[in-house]
C-alpha positions as a Markdown table, in Angstrom:
| # | Residue | x | y | z |
|---|---|---|---|---|
| 1 | Met | -29.3 | 9.9 | 6.2 |
| 2 | Ala | -29.3 | 13.1 | 7.8 |
| 3 | Gly | -26.6 | 12.2 | 9.9 |
| 4 | Ala | -24.4 | 10.8 | 7.1 |
| 5 | Asp | -25.2 | 13.1 | 4.4 |
| 6 | His | -23.5 | 15.8 | 6.9 |
| 7 | Leu | -20.4 | 13.2 | 7.5 |
| 8 | Met | -19.9 | 13.4 | 4.0 |
| 9 | Arg | -20.1 | 17.0 | 3.8 |
| 10 | Ala | -17.8 | 17.3 | 6.2 |
| 11 | Phe | -15.3 | 14.9 | 5.0 |
| 12 | Gly | -15.7 | 14.8 | 1.1 |
| 13 | Ser | -13.7 | 17.4 | 0.1 |
| 14 | Arg | -10.9 | 16.2 | 2.4 |
| 15 | Gly | -11.0 | 12.9 | 1.8 |
| 16 | Ser | -7.7 | 12.8 | 0.4 |
| 17 | Glu | -5.8 | 14.9 | 3.2 |
| 18 | Leu | -7.4 | 12.5 | 5.3 |
| 19 | Ala | -6.8 | 9.7 | 3.6 |
| 20 | Leu | -2.6 | 11.0 | 3.3 |
| 21 | Arg | -2.8 | 11.4 | 7.3 |
| 22 | Ile | -4.0 | 7.6 | 7.6 |
| 23 | Cys | -1.2 | 6.7 | 5.3 |
| 24 | Ser | 1.4 | 8.8 | 7.8 |
| 25 | Ala | 0.2 | 7.6 | 10.4 |
| 26 | Leu | 0.7 | 4.0 | 9.7 |
| 27 | Val | 4.0 | 4.5 | 9.0 |
| 28 | Leu | 4.9 | 6.9 | 12.2 |
| 29 | Val | 3.0 | 5.5 | 15.0 |
| 30 | Pro | 5.0 | 1.8 | 15.3 |
| 31 | Leu | 8.0 | 3.3 | 14.4 |
| 32 | Ala | 7.1 | 6.0 | 17.6 |
| 33 | Ile | 6.1 | 2.9 | 19.5 |
| 34 | Gly | 8.4 | 0.3 | 18.4 |
| 35 | Thr | 11.6 | 2.6 | 19.4 |
| 36 | Ala | 9.9 | 3.6 | 22.9 |
| 37 | Tyr | 9.6 | -0.1 | 23.4 |
| 38 | Ile | 13.2 | -0.8 | 22.5 |
| 39 | Gly | 14.7 | 2.2 | 23.8 |
| 40 | Gly | 18.3 | 3.4 | 24.4 |
| 41 | Trp | 20.3 | 4.6 | 21.5 |
| 42 | Leu | 17.4 | 3.3 | 18.7 |
| 43 | Phe | 14.8 | 5.2 | 20.8 |
| 44 | Ala | 17.6 | 8.5 | 21.0 |
| 45 | Leu | 18.1 | 8.3 | 17.2 |
| 46 | Phe | 14.6 | 8.3 | 16.5 |
| 47 | Trp | 14.1 | 11.6 | 18.4 |
| 48 | Gly | 17.2 | 13.1 | 17.5 |
| 49 | Ile | 16.5 | 12.2 | 14.3 |
| 50 | Ala | 12.9 | 14.2 | 14.5 |
| 51 | Ala | 14.3 | 17.2 | 16.5 |
| 52 | Met | 17.3 | 18.0 | 13.5 |
| 53 | Gly | 14.6 | 18.3 | 11.4 |
| 54 | Val | 12.0 | 20.8 | 13.5 |
| 55 | Leu | 15.4 | 23.1 | 13.3 |
| 56 | Trp | 15.7 | 22.8 | 10.0 |
| 57 | Glu | 12.2 | 23.7 | 9.4 |
| 58 | Trp | 11.9 | 26.6 | 12.3 |
| 59 | Thr | 15.8 | 27.5 | 10.4 |
| 60 | Ser | 13.9 | 28.2 | 7.2 |
| 61 | Leu | 11.1 | 29.3 | 8.3 |
| 62 | Val | 11.8 | 32.4 | 10.1 |
| 63 | Ala | 15.7 | 33.0 | 9.6 |
| 64 | Gly | 14.6 | 33.4 | 5.8 |
| 65 | Pro | 17.0 | 32.4 | 3.0 |
| 66 | Asp | 20.4 | 33.5 | 4.7 |
| 67 | His | 19.6 | 30.5 | 7.4 |
| 68 | Arg | 22.9 | 27.9 | 6.6 |
| 69 | Ser | 25.1 | 29.7 | 9.5 |
| 70 | Ala | 22.2 | 29.5 | 12.0 |
| 71 | Leu | 21.0 | 26.0 | 11.0 |
| 72 | Met | 24.8 | 24.6 | 11.6 |
| 73 | Thr | 25.1 | 26.4 | 14.8 |
| 74 | Gly | 21.9 | 25.3 | 16.5 |
| 75 | Gly | 22.7 | 21.8 | 15.3 |
| 76 | Ala | 25.8 | 20.9 | 16.2 |
| 77 | Ser | 24.3 | 21.9 | 20.0 |
| 78 | Leu | 21.5 | 19.7 | 19.2 |
| 79 | Val | 23.4 | 17.0 | 18.3 |
| 80 | Leu | 25.8 | 17.8 | 21.5 |
| 81 | Ala | 22.6 | 17.9 | 23.8 |
| 82 | Leu | 21.5 | 14.8 | 22.6 |
| 83 | Ala | 24.2 | 12.9 | 22.9 |
| 84 | Leu | 24.4 | 14.2 | 26.5 |
| 85 | Ala | 20.9 | 13.5 | 27.7 |
| 86 | Ala | 21.5 | 9.8 | 26.1 |
| 87 | Thr | 23.9 | 9.4 | 28.4 |
| 88 | Gly | 22.0 | 10.1 | 31.1 |
| 89 | His | 23.5 | 13.9 | 31.3 |
| 90 | Gly | 19.6 | 15.5 | 30.9 |
| 91 | Leu | 21.1 | 18.7 | 33.3 |
| 92 | Ala | 24.0 | 19.3 | 31.1 |
| 93 | Ala | 22.5 | 18.8 | 27.7 |
| 94 | Val | 19.7 | 21.5 | 29.1 |
| 95 | Ile | 22.5 | 23.8 | 29.5 |
| 96 | Val | 24.4 | 23.4 | 26.4 |
| 97 | Leu | 20.7 | 24.2 | 25.2 |
| 98 | Gly | 20.4 | 27.1 | 26.9 |
| 99 | Ile | 24.7 | 28.3 | 26.4 |
| 100 | Ser | 23.6 | 27.6 | 22.6 |
| 101 | Thr | 20.4 | 29.6 | 22.6 |
| 102 | Leu | 22.4 | 33.0 | 24.0 |
| 103 | Gly | 25.2 | 32.3 | 21.4 |
| 104 | Ala | 22.8 | 32.0 | 18.3 |
| 105 | Ser | 21.1 | 34.9 | 19.7 |
| 106 | Ala | 24.2 | 37.1 | 19.5 |
| 107 | Leu | 25.3 | 35.6 | 16.1 |
| 108 | Ala | 21.4 | 36.4 | 14.2 |
| 109 | Pro | 20.4 | 39.4 | 12.7 |
| 110 | Ala | 18.9 | 42.1 | 15.2 |
| 111 | Ala | 15.6 | 41.8 | 13.2 |
| 112 | Arg | 15.1 | 38.3 | 13.8 |
| 113 | Arg | 17.3 | 37.4 | 17.0 |
| 114 | Ala | 14.4 | 35.5 | 19.4 |
| 115 | Trp | 13.0 | 34.2 | 16.7 |
| 116 | Val | 16.2 | 32.5 | 15.3 |
| 117 | Ala | 17.6 | 31.6 | 18.3 |
| 118 | Gly | 14.1 | 30.5 | 19.6 |
| 119 | Gly | 14.1 | 27.5 | 17.2 |
| 120 | Ile | 17.2 | 25.7 | 19.3 |
| 121 | Pro | 15.2 | 25.4 | 22.9 |
| 122 | Tyr | 12.4 | 24.8 | 20.8 |
| 123 | Ala | 14.0 | 21.4 | 18.9 |
| 124 | Gly | 15.9 | 20.7 | 21.7 |
| 125 | Ala | 12.9 | 20.6 | 23.9 |
| 126 | Leu | 11.5 | 17.4 | 21.3 |
| 127 | Gly | 14.4 | 15.7 | 21.3 |
| 128 | Val | 15.9 | 15.8 | 25.1 |
| 129 | Ala | 12.4 | 15.9 | 26.6 |
| 130 | Pro | 11.4 | 11.7 | 25.6 |
| 131 | Ile | 15.0 | 10.8 | 25.7 |
| 132 | Val | 14.8 | 12.0 | 29.7 |
| 133 | Leu | 11.5 | 10.6 | 30.4 |
| 134 | Arg | 12.2 | 7.3 | 28.8 |
| 135 | Ser | 15.1 | 6.9 | 30.9 |
| 136 | Asp | 13.5 | 5.7 | 33.9 |
| 137 | Pro | 14.4 | 2.2 | 33.9 |
| 138 | Glu | 10.8 | 0.8 | 35.6 |
| 139 | His | 8.1 | 3.5 | 34.3 |
| 140 | Gly | 9.9 | 5.1 | 31.6 |
| 141 | Phe | 8.1 | 3.2 | 28.7 |
| 142 | Leu | 5.0 | 3.2 | 30.1 |
| 143 | Ala | 5.5 | 7.4 | 30.9 |
| 144 | Val | 6.4 | 7.9 | 27.1 |
| 145 | Ile | 2.7 | 5.5 | 25.8 |
| 146 | Phe | 1.2 | 7.4 | 28.6 |
| 147 | Leu | 2.4 | 10.5 | 26.7 |
| 148 | Phe | 1.8 | 9.4 | 22.4 |
| 149 | Ala | -1.9 | 8.8 | 23.7 |
| 150 | Val | -2.8 | 11.8 | 25.5 |
| 151 | Val | -1.3 | 14.0 | 22.2 |
| 152 | Trp | -2.5 | 12.1 | 19.5 |
| 153 | Ala | -6.0 | 11.3 | 21.5 |
| 154 | Thr | -6.0 | 15.3 | 21.7 |
| 155 | Asp | -5.3 | 15.1 | 18.2 |
| 156 | Ile | -8.0 | 13.0 | 16.7 |
| 157 | Ala | -10.7 | 14.0 | 19.1 |
| 158 | Ala | -10.4 | 17.5 | 18.2 |
| 159 | Tyr | -9.8 | 16.9 | 15.0 |
| 160 | Phe | -12.9 | 15.1 | 14.0 |
| 161 | Ala | -15.9 | 17.0 | 16.2 |
| 162 | Gly | -14.1 | 20.1 | 15.0 |
| 163 | Arg | -15.8 | 19.2 | 11.6 |
| 164 | Leu | -18.3 | 17.2 | 12.5 |
| 165 | Ile | -20.0 | 20.0 | 15.2 |
| 166 | Gly | -17.8 | 23.0 | 13.9 |
| 167 | Gly | -19.7 | 25.8 | 16.1 |
| 168 | Pro | -17.4 | 29.3 | 17.3 |
| 169 | Arg | -14.2 | 29.3 | 16.4 |
| 170 | Leu | -11.3 | 29.4 | 19.1 |
| 171 | Met | -8.8 | 31.7 | 17.7 |
| 172 | Pro | -9.7 | 32.9 | 14.3 |
| 173 | His | -6.9 | 35.2 | 14.1 |
| 174 | Val | -4.7 | 32.4 | 14.3 |
| 175 | Ser | -5.9 | 29.3 | 13.6 |
| 176 | Pro | -9.5 | 30.1 | 11.1 |
| 177 | Lys | -10.1 | 25.7 | 11.4 |
| 178 | Lys | -9.6 | 25.8 | 14.6 |
| 179 | Thr | -13.4 | 25.3 | 17.0 |
| 180 | Trp | -14.0 | 25.2 | 20.5 |
| 181 | Ser | -16.2 | 22.0 | 20.1 |
| 182 | Gly | -13.0 | 20.5 | 18.6 |
| 183 | Ala | -11.0 | 21.9 | 22.1 |
| 184 | Val | -13.2 | 20.1 | 24.2 |
| 185 | Ala | -12.9 | 16.9 | 23.2 |
| 186 | Gly | -10.1 | 16.8 | 22.7 |
| 187 | Thr | -9.6 | 17.4 | 26.3 |
| 188 | Leu | -12.3 | 14.9 | 27.1 |
| 189 | Gly | -11.1 | 12.3 | 24.5 |
| 190 | Ala | -7.3 | 12.4 | 26.2 |
| 191 | Val | -8.9 | 12.0 | 29.5 |
| 192 | Ile | -10.6 | 9.2 | 28.5 |
| 193 | Thr | -7.7 | 7.6 | 27.2 |
| 194 | Ala | -5.1 | 8.5 | 29.7 |
| 195 | Leu | -8.2 | 6.4 | 32.9 |
| 196 | Ala | -7.9 | 3.8 | 29.8 |
| 197 | Ile | -4.2 | 3.5 | 30.2 |
| 198 | Ala | -4.1 | 4.0 | 33.6 |
| 199 | Val | -7.0 | 1.5 | 34.7 |
| 200 | Ala | -4.8 | -1.2 | 31.8 |
| 201 | Ala | -2.0 | -0.6 | 33.9 |
| 202 | Gly | -3.3 | -1.2 | 37.3 |
| 203 | Leu | -2.2 | 2.8 | 38.1 |
| 204 | Thr | -4.0 | 4.5 | 41.2 |
| 205 | Gly | -4.6 | 7.8 | 41.5 |
| 206 | Leu | -7.6 | 8.0 | 38.7 |
| 207 | Phe | -8.3 | 11.7 | 39.4 |
| 208 | Ala | -4.9 | 13.1 | 39.6 |
| 209 | Ile | -4.2 | 11.4 | 36.1 |
| 210 | Ser | -7.4 | 12.6 | 35.0 |
| 211 | Met | -6.3 | 16.0 | 35.6 |
| 212 | Leu | -2.9 | 15.2 | 35.0 |
| 213 | Ala | -4.5 | 14.6 | 31.1 |
| 214 | Val | -6.7 | 17.9 | 31.0 |
| 215 | Ile | -3.0 | 19.7 | 31.8 |
| 216 | Leu | -1.0 | 17.9 | 29.2 |
| 217 | Ser | -4.1 | 18.3 | 26.7 |
| 218 | Val | -4.4 | 22.0 | 26.9 |
| 219 | Leu | -0.5 | 22.0 | 26.2 |
| 220 | Ala | -0.6 | 20.2 | 23.4 |
| 221 | Gln | -3.4 | 22.4 | 21.9 |
| 222 | Thr | -1.6 | 26.0 | 22.8 |
| 223 | Gly | 1.6 | 24.3 | 20.9 |
| 224 | Asp | -0.4 | 23.7 | 18.2 |
| 225 | Leu | -1.4 | 27.4 | 18.2 |
| 226 | Phe | 1.4 | 28.7 | 19.1 |
| 227 | Glu | 2.7 | 26.6 | 15.4 |
| 228 | Ser | -0.1 | 28.1 | 13.6 |
| 229 | Phe | 1.0 | 31.3 | 15.0 |
| 230 | Leu | 4.4 | 31.6 | 14.0 |
| 231 | Lys | 3.5 | 30.4 | 10.1 |
| 232 | Arg | 1.1 | 33.1 | 10.0 |
| 233 | Arg | 3.5 | 35.5 | 11.5 |
| 234 | Phe | 5.9 | 34.7 | 8.7 |
| 235 | Gly | 3.5 | 33.8 | 5.7 |
| 236 | Ala | 3.6 | 29.9 | 5.5 |
| 237 | Lys | 1.2 | 26.9 | 5.0 |
| 238 | Asp | 3.0 | 24.4 | 6.2 |
| 239 | Ser | 6.5 | 24.1 | 8.1 |
| 240 | Ser | 7.4 | 21.7 | 5.3 |
| 241 | Gln | 5.9 | 19.7 | 3.1 |
| 242 | Leu | 8.1 | 16.2 | 4.6 |
| 243 | Ile | 5.1 | 14.0 | 5.9 |
| 244 | Pro | 2.2 | 13.6 | 3.2 |
| 245 | Gly | -1.1 | 14.9 | 4.8 |
| 246 | His | 0.6 | 16.7 | 7.3 |
| 247 | Gly | 3.0 | 18.6 | 6.2 |
| 248 | Gly | 6.2 | 19.2 | 7.9 |
| 249 | Leu | 7.2 | 17.8 | 11.5 |
| 250 | Met | 6.4 | 21.0 | 13.0 |
| 251 | Asp | 3.2 | 20.4 | 12.3 |
| 252 | Arg | 2.9 | 16.6 | 13.3 |
| 253 | Leu | 4.8 | 17.5 | 16.3 |
| 254 | Asp | 3.9 | 21.1 | 17.9 |
| 255 | Gly | 1.2 | 19.6 | 20.4 |
| 256 | Phe | 4.0 | 17.0 | 21.1 |
| 257 | Val | 6.9 | 19.8 | 21.8 |
| 258 | Ala | 4.8 | 21.7 | 24.4 |
| 259 | Ala | 3.0 | 18.6 | 26.5 |
| 260 | Ser | 6.5 | 16.5 | 26.4 |
| 261 | Val | 7.8 | 19.4 | 28.1 |
| 262 | Ala | 5.5 | 19.9 | 30.7 |
| 263 | Ala | 5.1 | 16.0 | 31.1 |
| 264 | Val | 9.0 | 15.7 | 32.1 |
| 265 | Leu | 8.9 | 18.6 | 34.4 |
| 266 | Ile | 6.8 | 17.3 | 36.5 |
| 267 | Gly | 8.1 | 13.6 | 36.5 |
| 268 | Leu | 11.1 | 15.1 | 37.7 |
| 269 | Ala | 9.9 | 17.3 | 40.0 |
| 270 | Arg | 8.3 | 14.6 | 41.8 |
| 271 | Gly | 10.5 | 12.0 | 40.8 |
| 272 | Gly | 14.2 | 13.5 | 39.8 |
| 273 | Phe | 16.3 | 12.2 | 37.4 |
| 274 | Glu | 16.4 | 8.7 | 38.6 |
| 275 | Ala | 12.9 | 8.2 | 38.1 |
| 276 | Pro | 11.1 | 10.5 | 36.1 |
| 277 | Gly | 8.5 | 8.5 | 34.5 |
| 278 | Arg | 7.1 | 7.4 | 38.2 |
| 279 | Gly | 7.1 | 10.9 | 39.0 |
| 280 | Leu | 4.9 | 11.4 | 36.0 |
| 281 | Leu | 2.5 | 8.9 | 36.0 |
| 282 | Val | 2.2 | 7.4 | 40.1 |
| 283 | Trp | 0.1 | 9.6 | 42.6 |
């Protein structure tokens, strides 16, 4: 009974929020997995829409009321970069994002120049990284599912452990609700999930897979903290209200941005543009 009472106290006041989170996940998770399975232009379109939404949220947050010119400039370059990535020109997509970032920096007001320009590589990474990872014809789908699972397991385990266990705050000046217990549980959840996928898929090098899960989980949590810092810096509670129970796209995808960039860099370093999925998973 004591355990049940503790559970009720931990989640009673947040029951409606949790219900909204679950409903949103029941819609978004099948979409993410389904488009990843199909791949190609549908997958690129899915992440392109997500990237454009994140760019809109970022620009609205940091550029203030006069954000249309920054959004149009960033949006045009993002569309070009995504098209290049979807047609197998990942390096060219990165170059376009780099040039566009410099251009946006030159056009933005001096007081917010770095913040306005930063939205282009941030949103661009969200769109380009999954596309490049999925482009591996043999291991692309598994690599994307592995990345999804590690980030989702981190988020879910951290959410529930933080509320059930509590304890010392991780970075109270940035995100008052996040705890060390949640961070540790999130990392453990990521490792267990990664090993389960590896065993099911017949992958070897389980120690390397475990360490990879730790790295991606820590980076996902770092990305979450960065987005919390950004919102606090510009006085916002949520990046937007697009997703019921979650706030905006940035609120939902903050950890995925950092983890996906790391996953792609590891995959490219070991497998090149021809086999980034293999480079990520085969050790």
